[in-house]
Rosetta silent file (secondary structure, phi, psi, omega in degrees, C-alpha in Angstrom):
SEQUENCE: MKAALVQTDHTLRVQEIPCPEAGPGELLIEVAYCGVCGTDVHMLRAGLFPAGSIIGHEISGYVAKAGPGVEGWTEGDRVVVLPIDPCLSCEACRQGDTNLCEDSLVRTHGMGINPGGFCQYLRVRPSALFRVPDGVDLKAAALAEPFAVAVRAVGLSAIPAGAPAVVMGAGPVGLLTVYALKAAGAGQICVTELDPWRAQRAWRAGADLVLDPRVQNPRHEMAQRTGRPPRHVFDCAGTDSSMEQAGGIVGRHGRVVVVGIHFGGGVTLVPMTWFLKETTVHFSLGYNLKEFSDSLALLGKGSVDAEVLISDVLPLGRIGEAFELLLTSGHARILIDCRDA
SCORE:     score description
SCORE:     0.000 S_00000001
   1 L     0.000  168.680  176.421  -67.481    0.280    6.336 S_00000001
   2 E  -102.468  141.802 -179.539  -65.897    3.292    8.010 S_00000001
   3 E  -147.923  150.079  175.625  -67.512    6.713    7.898 S_00000001
   4 E   -90.875  113.394 -176.984  -66.996   10.096    9.576 S_00000001
   5 E  -102.928  140.823  175.288  -70.169   10.819   11.539 S_00000001
   6 E   -68.531  133.869 -179.944  -71.224   14.202   12.883 S_00000001
   7 L  -101.056  166.734 -179.410  -71.225   14.208   16.692 S_00000001
   8 L   -66.275  -20.897  178.729  -73.436   16.127   19.109 S_00000001
   9 L   -93.469   17.290  176.100  -70.494   18.399   19.961 S_00000001
  10 L    65.602   35.630  172.355  -70.220   19.461   16.280 S_00000001
  11 L  -120.097  177.923  177.692  -67.130   17.391   15.553 S_00000001
  12 E  -116.426  140.905  177.789  -66.509   14.393   13.297 S_00000001
  13 E  -137.710  130.239  179.092  -65.611   10.905   14.458 S_00000001
  14 E   -78.233  126.183 -177.924  -64.740    7.945   12.248 S_00000001
  15 E  -135.915  161.597  176.117  -66.896    4.935   13.157 S_00000001
  16 E   -89.589  126.028  178.576  -67.764    1.535   11.769 S_00000001
  17 L  -135.695  163.448  178.741  -71.269    1.392   10.266 S_00000001
  18 L   -61.586  142.530  177.336  -73.104   -1.040    7.951 S_00000001
  19 L   -78.073  133.952  178.243  -72.190   -0.738    4.290 S_00000001
  20 L   -68.220  160.281  176.866  -75.126    0.359    2.090 S_00000001
  21 L  -118.927  147.293  179.162  -76.378   -1.921   -0.663 S_00000001
  22 L   -81.590  112.104  177.368  -77.369   -0.976   -4.187 S_00000001
  23 L   -86.982 -171.992  178.090  -81.091   -1.560   -4.590 S_00000001
  24 L   -57.566  130.378  178.721  -83.121   -1.455   -7.800 S_00000001
  25 L    73.458   18.936 -178.382  -82.185    1.576   -9.874 S_00000001
  26 L  -129.222  162.953  174.559  -79.213    2.435   -7.623 S_00000001
  27 E  -128.707  151.859  173.706  -75.439    2.157   -7.692 S_00000001
  28 E  -105.874  126.325 -177.587  -72.864    1.661   -4.986 S_00000001
  29 E  -108.329  131.360  168.610  -69.842    3.936   -5.273 S_00000001
  30 E   -85.406  113.720 -176.582  -66.464    3.295   -3.698 S_00000001
  31 E   -74.351  127.146  174.682  -65.416    6.780   -2.628 S_00000001
  32 E   -92.009  -60.959 -178.237  -61.835    7.623   -3.528 S_00000001
  33 E  -132.101  147.117  172.702  -61.580   11.300   -2.560 S_00000001
  34 E  -139.139  124.862 -178.178  -63.888   13.848   -1.014 S_00000001
  35 E   -78.508  147.182  175.509  -62.897   17.487   -0.693 S_00000001
  36 E   -91.810  110.668 -178.677  -63.349   19.484    2.500 S_00000001
  37 L   -88.402  147.265  176.558  -65.370   22.555    1.538 S_00000001
  38 H   -59.229  -32.127  176.396  -65.318   25.750    3.557 S_00000001
  39 H   -61.921  -40.544  176.600  -69.109   25.494    3.730 S_00000001
  40 H   -57.680  -45.618 -176.786  -68.718   22.129    5.465 S_00000001
  41 H   -62.371  -48.805 -177.157  -66.400   23.681    8.037 S_00000001
  42 H   -67.563  -41.224 -178.793  -68.648   26.639    8.827 S_00000001
  43 H   -68.797  -35.664  177.711  -71.869   24.623    8.921 S_00000001
  44 H   -64.875  -46.834 -178.855  -70.317   21.992   11.179 S_00000001
  45 H   -64.372  -29.958 -179.377  -69.033   24.593   13.628 S_00000001
  46 L   -83.910   -2.514  179.608  -72.442   26.285   13.612 S_00000001
  47 L    73.621   29.478 -175.819  -74.200   23.035   14.476 S_00000001
  48 L   -90.549   -6.048  175.812  -76.202   22.958   11.246 S_00000001
  49 L  -102.987  133.645  179.050  -75.635   19.255   10.542 S_00000001
  50 L   -68.825  146.211  177.370  -77.654   16.726   12.560 S_00000001
  51 L   -59.277  138.953 -179.674  -75.752   14.286   14.750 S_00000001
  52 L    91.919   -7.455 -178.739  -75.153   10.988   13.009 S_00000001
  53 L   -82.406  158.939  176.155  -75.116   12.430    9.504 S_00000001
  54 L  -112.779  119.385 -176.598  -72.378   11.881    6.931 S_00000001
  55 L  -103.903 -172.887 -178.446  -71.346   15.062    5.146 S_00000001
  56 L   104.465  121.232 -173.933  -69.045   15.852    2.219 S_00000001
  57 L  -132.157    8.892  177.733  -70.164   16.757   -1.298 S_00000001
  58 E  -110.763   84.171 -160.084  -67.024   16.960   -3.502 S_00000001
  59 E  -118.039  130.503  168.963  -66.832   13.279   -4.379 S_00000001
  60 E  -128.645  154.895 -179.526  -64.862   11.168   -6.834 S_00000001
  61 E   176.432 -153.750 -176.465  -64.568    7.399   -6.933 S_00000001
  62 E  -127.333  151.696  169.469  -65.427    4.168   -8.703 S_00000001
  63 E   -72.640  120.546  177.968  -68.579    2.227   -9.447 S_00000001
  64 E   -93.405  -35.164 -179.395  -68.474   -0.716   -7.035 S_00000001
  65 E  -162.880  140.593  174.710  -71.797   -2.311   -7.978 S_00000001
  66 E  -104.986  129.167 -179.731  -74.830   -1.564  -10.125 S_00000001
  67 L   -75.635  173.499  179.262  -78.190   -2.564   -8.700 S_00000001
  68 L   -55.772  135.642  176.802  -80.988   -4.299  -10.618 S_00000001
  69 L    86.539   -3.319 -179.974  -82.275   -2.329  -13.580 S_00000001
  70 L   -91.934  126.984  179.431  -79.224   -0.055  -13.884 S_00000001
  71 L  -122.011  156.121  175.005  -77.646    0.030  -17.332 S_00000001
  72 L    91.086   -4.177  179.280  -74.646    1.827  -18.782 S_00000001
  73 L  -126.519  139.151  178.169  -72.404    1.502  -15.733 S_00000001
  74 L  -129.550  159.383 -179.918  -69.919   -1.232  -14.922 S_00000001
  75 L   -57.152  131.866  179.094  -67.714   -2.009  -11.970 S_00000001
  76 L    96.962  -10.943  176.687  -64.590    0.139  -11.980 S_00000001
  77 L   -58.042  135.753  179.758  -66.005    3.074  -13.956 S_00000001
  78 E   -87.293  130.128 -172.139  -64.433    6.302  -12.707 S_00000001
  79 E  -140.621  160.326  162.995  -67.053    8.805  -11.620 S_00000001
  80 E  -120.131  152.429 -176.767  -67.815   12.024   -9.813 S_00000001
  81 E  -101.813  127.037  171.468  -71.028   12.484   -7.883 S_00000001
  82 L   -77.613  108.487 -173.041  -73.402   15.348   -8.588 S_00000001
  83 L   -68.500  -32.667  177.969  -74.362   16.178   -4.986 S_00000001
  84 E   -96.222   93.347 -177.104  -77.525   18.069   -5.895 S_00000001
  85 L   -87.525   96.269 -169.951  -79.474   15.366   -7.722 S_00000001
  86 L   -70.274  156.281 -179.173  -82.396   17.405   -9.132 S_00000001
  87 L   -75.002  -26.377  179.817  -85.939   16.080   -9.472 S_00000001
  88 L    68.188    8.002 -178.485  -86.186   17.377  -13.079 S_00000001
  89 L  -121.822  -20.147  179.322  -89.938   17.841  -12.673 S_00000001
  90 L   -72.844  169.953 -176.023  -90.435   20.994  -10.555 S_00000001
  91 H   -59.497  -43.190 -179.391  -90.807   24.404  -12.221 S_00000001
  92 H   -61.623  -46.070 -179.734  -87.175   25.385  -11.574 S_00000001
  93 H   -62.687  -40.974 -179.252  -85.840   22.138  -13.044 S_00000001
  94 H   -64.119  -26.943  178.535  -88.087   22.422  -16.100 S_00000001
  95 L   -87.776    0.515 -179.889  -86.632   25.869  -16.730 S_00000001
  96 L    91.854   -1.926 -179.819  -83.099   24.514  -16.496 S_00000001
  97 L   -90.638   62.446 -176.401  -82.453   25.982  -13.041 S_00000001
  98 H   -65.687  -19.634  176.062  -81.655   22.616  -11.489 S_00000001
  99 H   -69.761  -16.536  179.692  -79.557   24.376   -8.844 S_00000001
 100 H  -109.193   22.302 -179.851  -82.848   25.801   -7.531 S_00000001
 101 L   -50.195  133.303 -176.403  -84.709   22.483   -7.499 S_00000001
 102 L   -67.165  -20.552  177.799  -87.625   22.688   -5.061 S_00000001
 103 L  -106.993   21.207 -171.655  -86.657   19.292   -3.615 S_00000001
 104 L   -60.485  -38.607 -175.406  -82.917   20.006   -3.579 S_00000001
 105 H   -63.276  -43.984 -176.934  -82.453   19.663    0.171 S_00000001
 106 H   -80.561   -8.429 -179.724  -83.911   16.171    0.393 S_00000001
 107 H  -110.821    8.683 -176.626  -82.106   15.113   -2.796 S_00000001
 108 E   -98.111  135.300  175.388  -78.647   16.448   -1.911 S_00000001
 109 E   -87.139  131.254  169.728  -75.789   14.248   -0.789 S_00000001
 110 L    89.398   11.632  179.462  -73.677   15.441    2.112 S_00000001
 111 L  -115.683   21.750  171.332  -75.739   18.314    3.498 S_00000001
 112 L   112.700  -16.264  179.655  -77.239   16.533    6.500 S_00000001
 113 L  -108.219  -67.945  175.823  -80.062   14.385    5.099 S_00000001
 114 E   -85.219  143.102 -178.965  -78.666   11.980    2.515 S_00000001
 115 L   -56.545  145.717  176.472  -75.190   10.539    3.226 S_00000001
 116 L  -106.615 -155.043 -167.179  -72.244   12.343    1.693 S_00000001
 117 L   -95.371   -2.174  179.308  -68.722   11.397    0.733 S_00000001
 118 L   -83.575   62.058 -179.387  -66.768   11.186    3.985 S_00000001
 119 E  -159.788  175.350 -176.884  -67.193    7.415    4.006 S_00000001
 120 L   -86.773  -30.458 -179.584  -65.942    4.385    2.100 S_00000001
 121 E  -138.006  143.883 -176.257  -69.096    3.557    0.131 S_00000001
 122 E  -137.330  134.311  177.707  -72.011    5.680   -1.031 S_00000001
 123 E   -95.689  128.762 -177.172  -75.348    4.693   -2.603 S_00000001
 124 E  -138.339  165.233  170.846  -76.543    6.987   -5.404 S_00000001
 125 L   -86.336  151.829  178.820  -79.002    7.188   -8.274 S_00000001
 126 H   -56.426  -31.640 -178.678  -77.573    6.926  -11.811 S_00000001
 127 H   -65.615  -14.238 -179.191  -78.670   10.513  -12.487 S_00000001
 128 H   -92.630    2.887 -174.886  -76.124   11.685   -9.903 S_00000001
 129 E  -108.612  140.455  172.652  -73.124   10.228  -11.728 S_00000001
 130 E  -129.040  141.768  178.858  -70.810   11.775  -14.300 S_00000001
 131 E   -75.867  143.329  176.253  -67.894   10.019  -15.946 S_00000001
 132 L   -81.666  128.497 -179.905  -64.394   11.301  -15.279 S_00000001
 133 L   -61.276  149.748  175.087  -62.695   12.332  -18.543 S_00000001
 134 L   -58.424  140.281  178.646  -59.702   10.327  -19.687 S_00000001
 135 L    88.973   -6.828  178.197  -56.463   11.809  -18.440 S_00000001
 136 L  -104.247  118.805  179.274  -58.024   13.349  -15.313 S_00000001
 137 L   -77.005  167.689 -173.032  -57.011   11.602  -12.097 S_00000001
 138 H   -71.695  -21.380  173.719  -59.508   11.192   -9.278 S_00000001
 139 H   -66.455  -51.604  178.513  -57.853   13.858   -7.128 S_00000001
 140 H   -62.727  -35.932 -179.108  -58.391   16.478   -9.818 S_00000001
 141 H   -62.138  -29.561  178.506  -61.854   15.066  -10.513 S_00000001
 142 L   -67.078  -10.885  176.724  -62.855   15.888   -6.922 S_00000001
 143 L   -86.536   -5.800 -175.951  -62.465   19.554   -7.929 S_00000001
 144 H   -58.992  -40.067 -177.211  -65.294   19.283  -10.467 S_00000001
 145 H   -65.379  -54.550  178.347  -67.936   20.344   -7.941 S_00000001
 146 H   -66.060  -29.597  177.463  -66.301   23.588   -6.723 S_00000001
 147 H   -65.523  -35.450  177.409  -65.115   24.327  -10.266 S_00000001
 148 H   -62.052  -34.207  176.026  -68.738   24.136  -11.420 S_00000001
 149 H   -60.221  -44.691 -179.869  -69.519   26.881   -8.884 S_00000001
 150 H   -68.825  -39.785  179.151  -66.890   29.087  -10.537 S_00000001
 151 H   -60.315  -41.984  178.836  -68.041   28.187  -14.053 S_00000001
 152 H   -64.701  -45.781 -177.694  -71.577   29.297  -13.192 S_00000001
 153 H   -58.360  -43.279  179.591  -70.407   32.550  -11.613 S_00000001
 154 H   -67.552  -37.944  177.286  -68.401   33.484  -14.692 S_00000001
 155 H   -63.257  -41.799  179.642  -71.323   32.581  -16.941 S_00000001
 156 H   -65.877  -26.540 -178.739  -73.700   34.770  -14.946 S_00000001
 157 H   -71.960  -19.663 -177.567  -71.293   37.691  -15.260 S_00000001
 158 L    52.749   38.115 -177.240  -71.662   37.668  -19.066 S_00000001
 159 L   -69.432  128.811  178.950  -68.086   38.903  -19.264 S_00000001
 160 L   -73.215  155.634  175.532  -67.023   39.631  -22.859 S_00000001
 161 L   -58.154  133.718  177.923  -63.851   38.129  -24.261 S_00000001
 162 L    86.779   -7.108 -178.390  -60.875   40.299  -23.398 S_00000001
 163 L   -78.386  143.359  178.396  -62.632   42.200  -20.610 S_00000001
 164 L   -76.864  161.857 -179.222  -60.740   42.655  -17.313 S_00000001
 165 E  -150.372  155.285  174.129  -62.022   41.298  -14.024 S_00000001
 166 E  -119.232  129.343  175.828  -61.342   41.457  -10.302 S_00000001
 167 E  -111.571  120.155 -178.680  -61.612   38.351   -8.136 S_00000001
 168 E   -95.724  113.154  179.742  -61.866   39.047   -4.427 S_00000001
 169 L   101.572  126.560 -179.529  -60.373   36.255   -2.351 S_00000001
 170 L  -110.445   36.566  167.992  -57.888   33.544   -3.365 S_00000001
 171 L   -73.196 -174.855 -177.205  -59.500   30.665   -1.537 S_00000001
 172 H   -54.941  -45.600 -178.840  -60.376   27.576   -3.598 S_00000001
 173 H   -68.550  -36.653  176.164  -63.445   29.120   -5.263 S_00000001
 174 H   -62.711  -44.627  178.217  -61.542   32.334   -5.975 S_00000001
 175 H   -63.736  -41.573  179.173  -58.688   30.406   -7.572 S_00000001
 176 H   -68.503  -29.005  174.826  -61.124   28.325   -9.605 S_00000001
 177 H   -66.415  -36.140  174.235  -62.863   31.532  -10.702 S_00000001
 178 H   -59.266  -47.380  179.523  -59.517   32.682  -12.099 S_00000001
 179 H   -63.314  -40.052  179.252  -59.300   29.459  -14.100 S_00000001
 180 H   -65.753  -39.040  177.212  -62.916   29.805  -15.257 S_00000001
 181 H   -63.922  -42.671  178.964  -62.291   33.392  -16.360 S_00000001
 182 H   -63.586  -40.645  178.201  -59.223   32.355  -18.310 S_00000001
 183 H   -64.495  -30.133  179.867  -61.198   29.572  -19.979 S_00000001
 184 L   -83.580   -3.121  177.213  -63.884   32.122  -20.915 S_00000001
 185 L    85.364   21.960  178.738  -61.305   34.361  -22.578 S_00000001
 186 L   -63.202  161.220  177.499  -61.294   37.204  -20.046 S_00000001
 187 L   -83.439 -136.460 -177.064  -58.625   39.868  -20.219 S_00000001
 188 L   -65.195  136.756 -177.435  -56.432   40.958  -17.334 S_00000001
 189 E  -118.438  122.593  176.191  -57.405   39.354  -14.037 S_00000001
 190 E  -106.307  133.358  176.480  -56.698   41.005  -10.712 S_00000001
 191 E  -116.661  131.067  174.537  -56.989   38.995   -7.484 S_00000001
 192 E  -103.397  134.541 -176.777  -57.218   40.640   -4.078 S_00000001
 193 L  -158.172  135.706  179.914  -56.017   38.594   -1.108 S_00000001
 194 L   -85.128  -32.868 -174.123  -54.827   39.358    2.416 S_00000001
 195 L   -85.107  123.501 -177.135  -52.993   36.077    3.063 S_00000001
 196 H   -60.932  -36.785 -178.837  -49.515   35.898    1.445 S_00000001
 197 H   -65.022  -44.838  178.708  -49.658   32.112    0.960 S_00000001
 198 H   -68.789  -32.483  177.117  -52.947   32.286   -0.913 S_00000001
 199 H   -60.872  -39.581  177.035  -51.701   35.284   -2.876 S_00000001
 200 H   -63.904  -36.119  176.982  -48.876   33.135   -4.221 S_00000001
 201 H   -63.723  -36.526  178.935  -51.438   30.535   -5.282 S_00000001
 202 H   -64.094  -40.745  175.089  -53.266   33.233   -7.230 S_00000001
 203 H   -59.858  -43.493 -178.810  -50.083   34.050   -9.159 S_00000001
 204 H   -65.789  -29.620  178.528  -49.670   30.335   -9.913 S_00000001
 205 H   -74.468  -11.115  176.543  -53.269   30.152  -11.137 S_00000001
 206 L   107.180   13.824  176.594  -52.417   32.767  -13.763 S_00000001
 207 L   -63.301  144.924  178.687  -53.632   36.057  -12.289 S_00000001
 208 L   -84.079  -23.598 -179.614  -52.109   39.117  -13.983 S_00000001
 209 E  -149.566  129.994  176.010  -52.124   41.156  -10.790 S_00000001
 210 E  -127.605  125.315 -176.296  -52.350   40.058   -7.156 S_00000001
 211 E  -141.688  158.209  174.706  -52.554   42.695   -4.473 S_00000001
 212 L   -90.490  113.248 -174.971  -53.327   43.291   -0.833 S_00000001
 213 L   -65.440  -12.760  175.085  -56.351   45.642   -0.826 S_00000001
 214 L   -75.363  -17.498 -175.717  -55.148   47.130    2.457 S_00000001
 215 L  -111.814  -39.650 -177.828  -52.130   48.474    0.598 S_00000001
 216 L  -123.240  147.004  179.894  -53.263   48.956   -3.004 S_00000001
 217 L   -92.640  111.946 -176.145  -56.594   50.042   -4.445 S_00000001
 218 H   -63.185  -32.005  178.194  -57.737   47.443   -7.005 S_00000001
 219 H   -62.328  -48.344 -178.449  -60.072   49.922   -8.728 S_00000001
 220 H   -69.000  -41.007 -178.729  -57.251   52.390   -9.330 S_00000001
 221 H   -62.459  -43.179 -179.629  -54.685   49.738  -10.225 S_00000001
 222 H   -71.754  -34.766  177.275  -56.932   48.175  -12.851 S_00000001
 223 H   -63.513  -38.673  178.384  -57.941   51.563  -14.230 S_00000001
 224 H   -66.432  -35.570 -177.165  -54.262   52.407  -14.737 S_00000001
 225 H   -79.370  -36.245 -171.169  -53.655   49.110  -16.476 S_00000001
 226 H  -115.115   -8.111  178.391  -56.777   48.956  -18.670 S_00000001
 227 L    95.269   -6.483  178.756  -57.940   52.561  -18.946 S_00000001
 228 L  -161.008  157.386  174.982  -61.086   52.195  -16.850 S_00000001
 229 L   -62.737  152.756 -176.522  -62.307   50.628  -13.608 S_00000001
 230 L   -69.060  140.930  177.764  -63.321   46.984  -13.977 S_00000001
 231 L   -95.361   -4.034 -178.008  -66.909   46.222  -14.896 S_00000001
 232 E  -131.574  114.449 -178.381  -66.784   42.634  -13.622 S_00000001
 233 E  -127.224  134.996 -179.029  -66.063   41.871   -9.982 S_00000001
 234 E  -116.953  113.249  178.121  -66.411   38.485   -8.274 S_00000001
 235 E   -86.620   96.637  178.560  -66.843   38.466   -4.510 S_00000001
 236 L  -103.408    7.323 -176.728  -65.396   35.091   -3.545 S_00000001
 237 L   -87.536  -42.870  177.824  -64.427   36.222   -0.057 S_00000001
 238 L    64.847   35.900 -179.926  -67.828   36.184    1.630 S_00000001
 239 L  -100.959  174.588 -179.453  -66.733   38.407    4.509 S_00000001
 240 L   -59.280  -30.905 -173.218  -68.597   41.096    6.425 S_00000001
 241 L  -109.054   -7.446 -169.837  -67.019   43.819    4.303 S_00000001
 242 H   -67.769  -35.604  179.521  -66.369   42.195    0.927 S_00000001
 243 H   -64.515  -43.722  178.301  -69.689   43.084   -0.723 S_00000001
 244 H   -64.528  -38.370  176.744  -69.331   46.760    0.123 S_00000001
 245 H   -63.376  -39.418  178.160  -65.735   46.667   -1.095 S_00000001
 246 H   -60.839  -40.100  178.357  -66.905   45.070   -4.348 S_00000001
 247 H   -63.560  -31.005  177.531  -69.344   47.947   -4.833 S_00000001
 248 H   -76.952  -29.950 -177.393  -66.475   50.391   -4.486 S_00000001
 249 H   -77.680  -41.970 -170.604  -64.243   48.515   -6.934 S_00000001
 250 L   -66.414  146.402  178.968  -66.694   47.970   -9.795 S_00000001
 251 L   -85.006 -179.405 -179.413  -67.002   50.571  -12.542 S_00000001
 252 L   -61.610  141.749 -177.712  -70.128   52.210  -13.973 S_00000001
 253 L    56.954   27.528 -178.944  -72.730   49.822  -15.393 S_00000001
 254 L   -88.338  175.285 -178.649  -70.654   47.043  -13.893 S_00000001
 255 E  -129.796  128.913  173.504  -71.685   43.709  -12.477 S_00000001
 256 E  -106.463  122.337  176.450  -70.799   42.222   -9.095 S_00000001
 257 E  -105.085  119.235 -178.714  -71.254   38.462   -8.839 S_00000001
 258 E   -92.205  113.870 -175.741  -71.456   37.278   -5.234 S_00000001
 259 L  -109.979  -41.744 -179.140  -70.005   33.772   -5.033 S_00000001
 260 L   -69.481  136.559 -179.821  -68.691   33.484   -1.481 S_00000001
 261 L   -86.333  127.724 -179.510  -71.285   32.443    1.113 S_00000001
 262 L   -93.626  122.284 -177.960  -71.558   34.803    4.048 S_00000001
 263 L  -103.602    8.007  179.748  -72.158   33.054    7.357 S_00000001
 264 L   -82.181 -172.531 -177.847  -72.277   36.171    9.515 S_00000001
 265 L   -79.897  -15.438 -179.164  -75.306   37.950   10.869 S_00000001
 266 L   161.169  169.101  178.647  -75.509   40.453    8.024 S_00000001
 267 L  -125.536  155.387  178.923  -73.612   42.946    5.915 S_00000001
 268 L  -108.322  124.679  178.686  -73.745   46.726    5.750 S_00000001
 269 L  -121.756  146.117  173.507  -74.105   48.378    2.344 S_00000001
 270 L  -101.242  103.070 -172.782  -74.199   52.027    1.358 S_00000001
 271 H   -54.253  -35.800 -176.405  -76.858   52.107   -1.383 S_00000001
 272 H   -60.988  -30.071  177.113  -75.544   55.308   -2.973 S_00000001
 273 H   -57.498  -37.277 -176.619  -72.306   53.491   -3.848 S_00000001
 274 H   -88.655  -37.360  179.686  -74.329   51.203   -6.081 S_00000001
 275 H   -59.614  -46.481 -172.772  -76.944   53.701   -7.302 S_00000001
 276 L   -64.999  -16.159  179.916  -74.427   56.146   -8.703 S_00000001
 277 L  -115.492    2.652 -176.121  -72.960   53.475  -10.972 S_00000001
 278 L    48.711   52.364 -176.491  -76.176   51.554  -11.777 S_00000001
 279 L   -75.641  137.421  171.670  -74.459   48.423  -10.545 S_00000001
 280 E   -95.852  130.551  177.356  -75.970   45.011  -11.189 S_00000001
 281 E  -115.067  127.788 -177.874  -75.566   42.539   -8.344 S_00000001
 282 E  -127.121  120.047  173.910  -75.996   38.852   -9.089 S_00000001
 283 E   -86.346  136.059 -176.225  -75.915   36.154   -6.421 S_00000001
 284 L  -115.185  120.423 -178.201  -74.639   32.838   -7.751 S_00000001
 285 L  -115.318  114.296  172.450  -75.847   29.595   -6.170 S_00000001
 286 L    60.065 -125.099 -172.734  -74.212   26.302   -7.049 S_00000001
 287 L  -172.464  159.986  173.579  -74.527   25.220  -10.685 S_00000001
 288 L  -101.470 -177.549 -175.676  -76.884   23.506  -13.079 S_00000001
 289 H   -62.077  -40.933 -179.397  -76.346   20.212  -14.900 S_00000001
 290 H   -64.864  -42.279 -178.374  -74.681   21.810  -17.915 S_00000001
 291 H   -66.255  -35.562  175.851  -72.275   23.815  -15.768 S_00000001
 292 H   -65.282  -44.122  177.522  -71.288   20.700  -13.839 S_00000001
 293 H   -63.278  -40.785  179.080  -70.698   18.881  -17.115 S_00000001
 294 H   -62.987  -37.356 -179.638  -68.762   21.866  -18.483 S_00000001
 295 H   -64.157  -40.021  177.012  -66.494   21.899  -15.436 S_00000001
 296 H   -64.768  -41.418  179.482  -65.570   18.257  -16.054 S_00000001
 297 H   -62.348  -40.663  178.701  -64.921   18.981  -19.727 S_00000001
 298 H   -67.112  -37.585  174.254  -62.626   21.872  -18.805 S_00000001
 299 H   -60.722  -39.882  178.556  -60.766   19.648  -16.358 S_00000001
 300 H   -64.308  -27.126  178.328  -60.336   17.201  -19.218 S_00000001
 301 L   -86.549   -0.281  179.769  -58.807   19.960  -21.328 S_00000001
 302 L    79.023   24.583 -176.810  -56.272   20.771  -18.614 S_00000001
 303 L   -72.968  -14.387 -178.704  -57.798   24.150  -17.763 S_00000001
 304 L  -125.291  132.312  171.686  -57.028   23.728  -14.047 S_00000001
 305 L   -89.361  102.082 -175.000  -53.708   22.927  -12.388 S_00000001
 306 H   -60.859  -27.724 -179.031  -54.925   20.727   -9.557 S_00000001
 307 H   -66.886  -24.814  176.025  -51.641   21.122   -7.687 S_00000001
 308 H   -70.391  -34.623 -175.954  -52.411   24.808   -7.184 S_00000001
 309 H   -86.150  -43.265 -171.559  -55.702   23.929   -5.490 S_00000001
 310 E   -87.943  108.876 -177.499  -54.911   20.751   -3.560 S_00000001
 311 E   -94.523  -23.364 -179.570  -52.659   21.574   -0.639 S_00000001
 312 E  -153.189  150.676  169.062  -53.065   18.320    1.326 S_00000001
 313 E  -127.973  117.550 -176.303  -54.456   14.804    1.038 S_00000001
 314 E  -120.212  150.380  178.028  -55.249   13.209    4.399 S_00000001
 315 E   -70.428  160.639 -178.919  -56.685    9.811    5.309 S_00000001
 316 H   -55.939  -35.200 -178.867  -60.253    9.512    6.534 S_00000001
 317 H   -64.793  -14.579  179.926  -58.986    8.860   10.039 S_00000001
 318 H  -110.257   24.519 -175.164  -57.531   12.401   10.168 S_00000001
 319 H   -63.996  -34.947  177.506  -60.637   14.210    8.954 S_00000001
 320 H   -60.718  -39.370  177.445  -60.980   16.178   12.209 S_00000001
 321 H   -64.594  -39.273  179.831  -57.478   17.525   11.672 S_00000001
 322 H   -60.192  -42.731  179.865  -58.360   18.490    8.110 S_00000001
 323 H   -64.110  -35.039  177.992  -61.283   20.611    9.300 S_00000001
 324 H   -73.592  -38.485 -178.684  -59.026   22.422   11.752 S_00000001
 325 H   -62.394  -34.692 -178.528  -56.267   22.970    9.197 S_00000001
 326 L   -65.903  -15.312  177.639  -58.632   24.773    6.835 S_00000001
 327 L   -88.413    1.267 -179.108  -59.054   27.468    9.470 S_00000001
 328 L  -115.190  168.515  177.578  -55.327   28.241    9.335 S_00000001
 329 L   -74.576  156.858  175.708  -53.048   29.784    6.726 S_00000001
 330 L    92.759   17.172 -178.937  -51.224   27.629    4.219 S_00000001
 331 L  -140.605  141.750  175.516  -54.134   25.555    2.978 S_00000001
 332 L  -114.120  -94.778  176.784  -56.446   25.676   -0.035 S_00000001
 333 E  -107.221  125.310  175.338  -58.401   22.512   -0.765 S_00000001
 334 E  -102.267  127.807  176.236  -57.793   19.465    1.440 S_00000001
 335 E   -99.907  142.601  173.008  -58.886   16.123    0.054 S_00000001
 336 E  -100.599  123.662  175.335  -59.833   13.179    2.239 S_00000001
 337 E   -84.515  101.521 -173.623  -58.628    9.812    0.944 S_00000001
 338 L   -78.555   -9.963  175.337  -61.580    7.668    1.963 S_00000001
 339 L   -82.676  -18.349 -179.062  -59.873    4.418    1.007 S_00000001
 340 L  -103.857   85.381 -175.729  -57.202    5.117    3.622 S_00000001
 341 L  -100.290    0.000    0.000  -59.204    4.818    6.832 S_00000001
């Protein structure tokens, strides 16, 4: 089969490698689409993936073969892959925090140890598979993983129905957070975004207000619209300054949920900004099994317009180009068609 392998110079190259086989208690998946995540891009450029590994963790496809002892799956079943396949036995898993599984690194597909989705076939355990709801195509299904990230973030915020919110950053996770907020019954949603192309995507996702924070103050704008500063702010930008900006935007007794992953050396915060408002800060990591399942159910209900998120679909042979394109304006989520090598 063909697969995109990490090279020693931190690039990807499509090569021919042996196709895996489904052993006892395993399934072989024909990968249809795998999304290029911003985390993939940053980790690759930083040299955090070992040479020879296959990355990619936003995976949809078909069951190609079920190994001995596997029941309930047949050839052709449409599936998405849960990349973090939890052990279900460690303390975190027993408490329902499967996103914090103590063995998560060695059980995760596409993060440098176990093969991920930028290939034609992938071997998985049955516990890593979820069925794609009827009416959801496999392109949209590949959004289930990042949507689960947004679903968790909104759940952690405990936002009441009708309450306003600010989403910082209109990248894919920011846009999906807008959809998750709407599904949760939030009130007016303000999105802050510097890039005009992404700002237009935020309008299409259903934001009530989209503004450039260099020009307009989101705290003041939302206070004028709703009568008070917002108590729920989602930092989906993950920049050097976004956390401090979130602390300035949020109102008293508010909650900031940090969703965007910061890959810099550190951030600078002014503690008094947070003390004076008794701000709660919650970091959100991944998702648990229920949140992943909920994201698929919401996709099945039509809660996400996949066309707003998916800006390009490129063949596996152009995966290097896809990684470069994500660093430029005019792109949200790029899917790799792994059947087109």
